[in-house]
N, C-alpha and C positions, 0 to 999 in steps of 0.2 A: 728429690725433686723440689726446686724452689719456685715459688709463685711471686711474680712481681706485683705486689699489692698496689703500688702507685698506678700502674697501668689500669688495673681493675677499678680503682677509685675514679680515675678520669673517665674511663669508659662509662661508668655509672652516671657521672655528671653529664656526659655527652648525651646519653639516652634520656635522662630525666629532663634536662633543660633544652634539648635539641640544639646543642652548640657543638662546635668543632673542638678537637683536643687542645689546640693552642689557647682557645678561649677558656676552656675549663681550667687549664694550668694557670692562666692569668687570674681568673676569678678566685681560685683556691689560694694562690700564693700572695697576691697583692691586696687582698681585701683589708679593710681597716681593723677587723677583729684579729687577723693574723699579725698585723703590725703591733697591735696592743699586746698580744701574747709574747711576741718576740721582745718587746721593750721590757715586759715584766720579767722574762727570763734573763735579761741583761742586768737586772737589779734596779731598774728605775721604778720609783714608787707608783702606787696605783693611780693616784690623782694625776701625776705628770704623764703617765702612760695614756690615760684616758684623754687628757687634753691634747696631747700630740696626735693621737689616732683620730680624734674629731677634726683637728686642723687638717690632717692629711686627707680625710674623707671629704671635707668641704672645699679644699683648695685644689687637690689633685685627683683623687679617685672618682668622686662624683662627676665632675665636669668631663673627665676622660671617658668614663663609661657612657655618659650621655652623648658625647661626640661620636664615640665608636658605634653606638646603636643607631644613631642618625646616619652615619656613613654606610653602615651595613644595610640599612633599609633602602638607601638610595641605590646601592649596588644591585640589590635584588630586583628593583624595578625593571 
């Protein structure tokens, strides 16, 4: 019998944060720390990985999350 650990992980995130599965997948997969780790795995040095992930967080991830939360709040009204 095999257990799909991914489903359990996202279910736990859904329950903890009160978010939908697609949101949990996005938060888990596209957060700046995940990017940093992927860059390190590709062999990019620590400082460059850190700078790229900070840039990604400031230019893309942060504004996107803020916009998404605002849109979600407006839809709930």
